[in-house]
C-alpha angles and dihedrals in degrees: 000000000000090000090052092051092047091049092049090050093050089047090053090052092049092051089048092058115107128195126215101229093209099051104018092233114151124216139179111255112181094148123071130215089251089061100043108031100068091058091042094051093046093052091047090057090050090053091051091049092053097042135072105246118204114221135173097022125117090250093050091050090048092054089054095043096048093042095049092047093053090045090051091050090050091049091051092047094051091048091050093054093044097251101109089128089070088074096050109136095018115140109186115214129165125194137171116223120208104237114120093182096059117079097195149110132182143180122211121211111286097036104289105149133186127184121192117221090233092074096052096084088053090050089053095183144005093286091055091047089051089057090056097042093042089054095048095043088052092059088060097042093049091049094236092155091052089046093055092047090048092051091051092047093046091051094048095043098033098132095046092041093055087048088061094249116129111196104210093190091054091046091053090049089055090050090052089051089067099030105031117181117246095359103109126254115331110178126190119246107220123212124243096262090055091047091052090047090053092047094056096038090049091050091056093044095051088050091051088053091054099256115135109256090199086076093064097081089045090055091055091048088056090047090055091048092049092057096053111119094014132098118281107288114246091228090067090066093067105011123084117269106280093237092049088047091054091047091052092050092049090051090053095047097094092060091040090054090054089056089045094052090049094049118117088215098056118112128200129018121339115269117253111250118216113253089237092070114131097174125124121258113276118221130200135194096210127033096178116127112233110157143033116231098193100087109136124223113236092235138129129211111266130206116265091222113125093359125142113226109197103138 
């Protein structure tokens, strides 16, 4: 009997494993969108209510334009591979928060995105902003929030879980631990494997949306420069080492450039792909050019003094 229960529990865990189609990374997903999105959406609204939201400016419009284009590219990709159901319940929303001292951006489960004005000078232009938004959107698409909640729940309920018994009340309590109602913003801190997964996924998504992936390493070089003379950025405690991050992005560029060249949004001549590329051929259903991704943000570089780096 014990063997049967153990087998059923292990089967449940296997079924609950999800795979990121762009990177192949597998993750534990015990919590569904239906369970996590209501709390996520409610907390997002609380953040908006307690923050100064910038609207009508060129930067605010750029955040919406770049975000919506990457989200649209992601939607198309998931439809193309027959996994459109993964995005059921998503409600994409992109806002710019007025806080010049915070170099940060985040995306809550279900597609609720916030960008702080402090990161815009580091972004420099639409391509740089696409690096940030592609990364944050990827956390949501890959279910990194649900993965972290699932890990916590599995650890706390290990015995019952392996017995094949899923305690829905306990699972909901775990969800509330990360997205508590009426308690202010409580953002997940992803581990380094998740951050790397989001980096590479975001690189591919920005390329699909017609933003030049060759700008991603340059963004991180600017991020490193912007932290010089300031306290150690919080993102370094959980994110990959910046230089390792840049190296990983450069290694993924050949495949990203294939997505970029196939993008219906790309303008100008196709990008040259390094001869070392080993990626598979990328296909597209529409090669028409519809947008220009070279719009510049009207921003100036700000001092890193007294800034909060949490991206």
